[in-house]
C-alpha positions as CSV (number, residue, x, y, z in Angstrom):
1,M,-18.6,4.9,-28.6
2,F,-21.0,3.9,-25.9
3,I,-23.1,0.7,-26.4
4,G,-20.4,-0.7,-28.7
5,H,-18.1,-1.1,-25.8
6,Y,-20.3,-3.8,-24.4
7,G,-19.5,-6.1,-27.4
8,P,-16.1,-6.9,-25.9
9,A,-17.7,-7.3,-22.5
10,F,-19.9,-10.1,-23.8
11,A,-16.9,-11.6,-25.6
12,G,-14.8,-11.3,-22.4
13,K,-17.3,-13.4,-20.5
14,A,-17.2,-16.0,-23.2
15,S,-13.4,-16.2,-22.9
16,E,-13.3,-16.4,-19.1
17,K,-16.5,-17.9,-17.7
18,R,-15.4,-17.8,-14.1
19,L,-15.9,-14.0,-14.1
20,P,-19.4,-12.5,-14.0
21,L,-20.8,-10.5,-16.9
22,W,-21.4,-7.5,-14.7
23,L,-17.7,-7.3,-14.0
24,F,-16.9,-7.2,-17.7
25,F,-19.6,-4.5,-18.2
26,L,-17.8,-2.4,-15.6
27,A,-14.4,-3.2,-17.0
28,V,-15.1,-2.1,-20.6
29,Q,-16.4,1.3,-19.2
30,W,-13.8,1.6,-16.5
31,L,-12.0,4.4,-18.3
32,D,-15.2,6.3,-18.5
33,V,-16.2,5.5,-14.9
34,V,-13.0,7.2,-13.8
35,W,-13.4,9.9,-16.4
36,S,-16.9,10.7,-15.0
37,A,-15.5,11.1,-11.5
38,L,-12.7,13.3,-12.7
39,V,-15.1,15.5,-14.7
40,M,-17.2,15.9,-11.5
41,L,-14.0,16.9,-9.7
42,N,-13.1,19.3,-12.4
43,V,-9.9,17.5,-13.2
44,E,-10.7,16.4,-16.7
45,K,-12.8,18.6,-18.9
46,L,-15.2,18.7,-21.9
47,R,-17.5,21.1,-23.7
48,I,-20.9,20.6,-25.1
49,V,-20.8,21.9,-28.7
50,Q,-23.9,21.5,-30.9
51,G,-23.0,19.7,-34.1
52,F,-19.4,19.0,-32.9
53,T,-19.6,15.7,-34.8
54,Q,-22.7,13.9,-36.2
55,G,-22.2,11.2,-33.6
56,S,-21.4,13.3,-30.5
57,S,-21.7,16.8,-29.2
58,L,-18.9,16.3,-26.7
59,D,-15.7,18.2,-27.2
60,L,-13.4,16.1,-25.0
61,Y,-10.5,18.5,-25.1
62,Y,-8.8,17.5,-21.8
63,M,-8.7,13.9,-20.5
64,P,-5.0,12.9,-20.3
65,Y,-5.4,10.7,-17.2
66,T,-8.2,8.4,-18.4
67,H,-8.0,8.5,-22.2
68,G,-4.3,9.1,-22.7
69,L,-2.5,6.0,-23.9
70,L,-0.4,5.7,-20.7
71,G,-3.3,6.5,-18.4
72,A,-5.5,4.0,-20.1
73,A,-2.8,1.3,-19.9
74,A,-2.3,2.0,-16.2
75,L,-6.0,1.9,-15.4
76,S,-6.3,-1.4,-17.4
77,A,-3.4,-3.0,-15.5
78,A,-4.8,-1.8,-12.1
79,L,-8.3,-3.3,-12.5
80,G,-6.8,-6.5,-13.9
81,A,-4.5,-6.8,-10.9
82,V,-7.2,-6.1,-8.4
83,T,-9.5,-8.7,-9.9
84,A,-6.7,-11.3,-9.9
85,L,-6.3,-10.9,-6.2
86,F,-9.7,-12.6,-5.6
87,F,-8.4,-15.8,-7.2
88,K,-5.7,-18.4,-6.2
89,E,-5.4,-20.1,-9.6
90,R,-4.6,-18.7,-13.0
91,R,-4.3,-15.2,-11.7
92,A,-2.3,-14.0,-14.6
93,A,-4.9,-15.2,-17.1
94,I,-7.7,-13.5,-15.2
95,G,-5.8,-10.3,-14.8
96,A,-4.9,-10.3,-18.5
97,V,-8.5,-10.8,-19.7
98,V,-9.9,-8.0,-17.4
99,A,-7.1,-5.7,-18.4
100,G,-7.8,-6.4,-22.0
101,A,-11.4,-5.7,-21.6
102,V,-10.6,-2.3,-20.0
103,F,-8.1,-1.4,-22.7
104,S,-10.6,-2.4,-25.5
105,H,-12.4,0.9,-24.5
106,W,-9.4,2.9,-25.7
107,M,-9.0,0.9,-28.9
108,L,-12.7,1.4,-29.8
109,D,-12.6,5.1,-28.9
110,L,-9.6,5.4,-31.2
111,V,-11.9,4.4,-34.1
112,V,-14.7,6.9,-33.5
113,H,-13.2,9.8,-31.6
114,V,-11.8,12.8,-33.3
115,Q,-8.2,13.6,-32.4
116,D,-8.6,13.9,-28.6
117,L,-6.9,10.8,-27.3
118,P,-3.4,11.8,-26.1
119,L,-0.4,9.6,-26.7
120,L,1.9,11.4,-24.3
121,G,0.7,13.8,-21.6
122,D,-1.9,16.0,-23.2
123,G,-0.2,16.0,-26.6
124,F,0.2,14.0,-29.7
125,K,-3.6,13.4,-29.9
126,V,-5.1,10.7,-32.2
127,G,-8.5,9.5,-33.3
128,F,-9.8,8.2,-36.6
129,G,-13.0,10.4,-36.3
130,L,-15.8,8.1,-37.5
131,W,-18.2,10.1,-35.3
132,R,-18.1,12.6,-38.1
133,H,-20.1,10.1,-40.1
134,L,-23.0,8.8,-38.1
135,W,-24.2,6.5,-40.9
136,I,-20.9,4.7,-40.4
137,S,-20.3,4.9,-36.7
138,L,-23.8,4.0,-35.5
139,P,-24.1,0.7,-37.5
140,L,-20.5,-0.2,-36.5
141,E,-21.4,0.3,-32.8
142,L,-24.5,-1.8,-33.0
143,A,-22.8,-4.5,-35.0
144,T,-20.0,-4.7,-32.4
145,L,-22.6,-5.1,-29.6
146,A,-24.5,-7.8,-31.5
147,A,-21.4,-9.7,-32.4
148,G,-20.2,-9.8,-28.8
149,A,-23.7,-10.9,-27.6
150,A,-23.8,-13.7,-30.2
151,I,-20.3,-14.9,-29.1
152,Y,-21.5,-14.9,-25.5
153,A,-24.8,-16.7,-26.3
154,H,-22.9,-19.4,-28.2
155,A,-20.0,-19.9,-25.6
156,V,-22.2,-19.6,-22.5
157,P,-25.4,-21.4,-23.4
158,S,-28.5,-20.6,-21.3
159,Q,-29.4,-23.2,-18.7
160,T,-32.9,-21.8,-18.4
161,R,-35.8,-21.6,-20.8
162,R,-36.0,-17.9,-20.8
163,G,-32.3,-17.0,-20.6
164,D,-31.9,-16.2,-24.3
165,A,-35.1,-14.1,-24.3
166,W,-33.6,-12.1,-21.4
167,L,-30.3,-11.7,-23.3
168,W,-31.7,-10.5,-26.6
169,T,-34.3,-8.3,-24.9
170,F,-31.4,-6.6,-23.0
171,V,-29.5,-6.2,-26.3
172,A,-32.5,-4.7,-28.0
173,A,-33.0,-2.3,-25.1
174,M,-29.3,-1.2,-25.3
175,T,-29.7,-0.7,-29.0
176,A,-32.7,1.5,-28.4
177,V,-30.8,3.6,-25.9
178,Q,-27.9,4.1,-28.3
179,I,-30.3,5.2,-31.1
180,Y,-32.0,7.6,-28.8
181,G,-28.7,9.0,-27.6
182,S,-27.6,9.5,-31.2
183,F,-30.7,11.5,-32.2
184,G,-32.1,12.7,-28.9
185,P,-31.4,15.9,-26.9
186,Q,-27.9,17.1,-26.1
187,P,-26.6,17.0,-22.5
188,E,-27.4,20.1,-20.4
189,S,-23.8,20.5,-19.1
190,P,-20.5,18.7,-18.7
191,L,-21.5,17.9,-15.1
192,A,-24.9,16.5,-16.1
193,E,-23.2,14.4,-18.8
194,A,-20.7,12.9,-16.3
195,R,-23.5,12.1,-13.8
196,T,-25.7,10.6,-16.4
197,A,-22.9,8.5,-17.9
198,L,-21.8,7.2,-14.5
199,A,-25.4,6.2,-13.6
200,A,-25.8,4.5,-16.9
201,Y,-22.7,2.4,-16.4
202,I,-23.8,1.2,-13.0
203,V,-27.4,0.4,-14.2
204,L,-26.2,-1.5,-17.2
205,A,-23.7,-3.5,-15.2
206,G,-26.5,-4.4,-12.8
207,L,-28.8,-5.5,-15.6
208,A,-26.0,-7.5,-17.1
209,G,-25.7,-9.3,-13.8
210,L,-29.4,-10.1,-13.9
211,V,-29.1,-11.5,-17.4
212,D,-26.2,-13.6,-16.5
213,W,-28.1,-14.9,-13.4
214,A,-31.2,-15.6,-15.5
215,R,-29.2,-17.7,-17.9
216,A,-27.4,-19.7,-15.2
217,A,-28.5,-23.1,-13.7
218,A,-29.5,-23.2,-10.1
219,P,-26.4,-22.7,-8.0
220,A,-24.8,-25.7,-6.3
221,R,-24.4,-25.5,-2.5
222,G,-21.0,-23.9,-1.6
223,A,-20.4,-22.6,-5.1
224,G,-18.2,-19.5,-5.7
225,F,-19.2,-15.8,-5.6
226,W,-18.0,-14.9,-9.0
227,E,-20.4,-17.3,-10.7
228,P,-23.8,-15.7,-11.4
229,G,-26.3,-16.4,-8.7
230,R,-23.7,-17.7,-6.2
231,L,-22.7,-16.4,-2.9
232,N,-19.4,-17.6,-1.4
233,P,-15.9,-16.4,-2.4
234,V,-13.9,-18.5,-4.9
235,R,-11.4,-20.8,-3.2
């Protein structure tokens, strides 16, 4: 799953409005951000196999540190704890919502991946395998994205006239990217896939920040950094 991971990102922003949308966009892909780095370092490994599944040509045969159950839980807790350090109030709640956003990645991967998610070390691998059926996995992914965006739009109403247009244009663009990725050319190599994925996560997080800013009211003087369009650290 790729674009579908951003459904929980939108929903996370709706549940904890003090945090910026770009942070949730990074959080839900944090496992893959670290995975990309480890692939580039030749620590975790994959193969490009034409027709491996209908939904993906990636044979993700070795990724115990980022997509193993214990590794995913540790990475979730770590990012949640680091985020909570920037706040003085309700740190536990903030850490929990960020950790939950990170771990949602593993849960959604469990639905679509074949049995390549290790439960212990590099063994006892699980995965429901919906990527074998693109006509199921693709609509599910797009529906997850749309549902999250709708929750965000309702819970965090736009304070500007064009805010909703920015949001749904962004969602439409992400949908187009996912459809192209499902039917477009295969990655050239594992290294190219890791580099492309990492760049995509950074770009999409940046665009999410712009959407959040476009929907926000003009910042009050002295407001906190974590609110979109604001500059100073939260006190």
